C-alpha angles and dihedrals in degrees: 000000000000092000094049093047091049091052093048093048092047092048094048094046092050100041108014138094111260130218127173139187131193119200131177118195119190127186127188106196128189133184133164095283105016140054119180144150128240120194129181125187109197125194118192129186124186122189127189133184119168105300095348126092141172136188132193123185120182130178138203109201129195130185116193123191125084094217092052097049088053093049128105090241091059092047088055091047092053091057095054111107135169115262093239134121090245132046114261097190140040124241118273114268112207124207131177100299104001152028133238137191141162129229142184103234101180134357118167143136137189154143132262136183134158093288107024140046124182124180126180130182140040101344148143117265111208119209134150135040100234121121095202105021132019108189093174093061107090093159107055106005113180120229109223091192094059123094087241107029095183095053099103135155115267123247122229097227149143110224125187124185124189116197098214094186140324092292106039143037138181125217126191126180144174124200131187120225133210093269087052092248119130136245119202130201141176132187130187116193126186129187108215128185093258103025149000116246133183136186122204138187127187125184136177134152090275106025138055125182136176115192141185131192131194129184129169146149110252106241092316089295094130090248110125115207125192141173141186130197123190129181111196137187125187143148106253132178115245129208089279090058090248121138111235131173108251127193125190142151130226130188139176131201122189148154138198135194134187115215121212092244092065098265117133120194124196123187123183139164130198123203124188123187088213133035129197138218122241089252092054091049091049091050091053102045088123093054122113086230098053093118089053094053101100133181095221135041093223134041130170127195139191123190123188126186132178134182110219090185138327090290105038128059132170132196139179128195121192122186124182121200113205112208140119084295111032117216138171143216117213123185121179120180136182117200128196122188109200095181141319090297107038131053135164133201128190115191151145140213108212120193114199131184142069120316089254094055129093099255099020091068091062130079126247116252129205123192146182118205127195122185125191117185136171 
């Protein structure tokens, strides 16, 4: 994998067409007890030559705020690492009131023609059709509760996709983890007259998953419906610190509709046959299923977005957690695009419920985001 990727990158850099993008994302984040700043400078290079391509994305990250870098949340953040056989980020370097580090976000190359696509390197593996949750994605699961849900660790993988015909394709992949063991996956997707369906299988030395996806337009009404079903098996630590084989099933069902006045509505529900305590989740932070370990068996979500004009957009996400103590997560945002280079977002993450509930035990966060790109 490393040899092939090196050859592709070298070929594209020497002979290919080169494009680059520089983006700086800056957050000012405030909660009840903390105010801090998060800044990410991202450099992206894309190279193309005939059917070959390569992409490299590297980040320089800075956290500023002495109270935050001494917090438990930041200590947890420092211990998060990509599950890859090589390190993708430097150690944190602290200075007077902050901390800085660099990371390799993506680095991959490949080849694509009308029938075949092969990608090797540190990449994003896309699985699932959910807008809020994607239980079938055990490679790059998004975190809807994060300020940037799509910012996920890359996967060191070799991915091959065969376009069987105009209505179906087959993807197979192998990724290497931090302990140098391998995780395998396969996905078959077919485009039928009334719906799109996909079947998935994922296997590693610790995890097994069978998945199914469904997506269709409801009787040409413009309402898009979708569903995912995932059966998972893994060795997880219980409250007694014992490893025990655990089996459970998760599914989502959702729909979205775009109104003619610019309003888009998304509704989605997540059901899990098993829920987990905070202690069980903490004991399994290194598990491949950590994003699937949920506090409640049932969640529902509504997301509403509206474009006021070509510059101003608003959105609201509401998630309800159904448990012994119900709680909710509410995230409103207001986005302003000044031009092709500058954009601003003002938002909040409101946690509501009793102190014993999933969201009620967390603090509200308010943020201002500024993005400069060129």
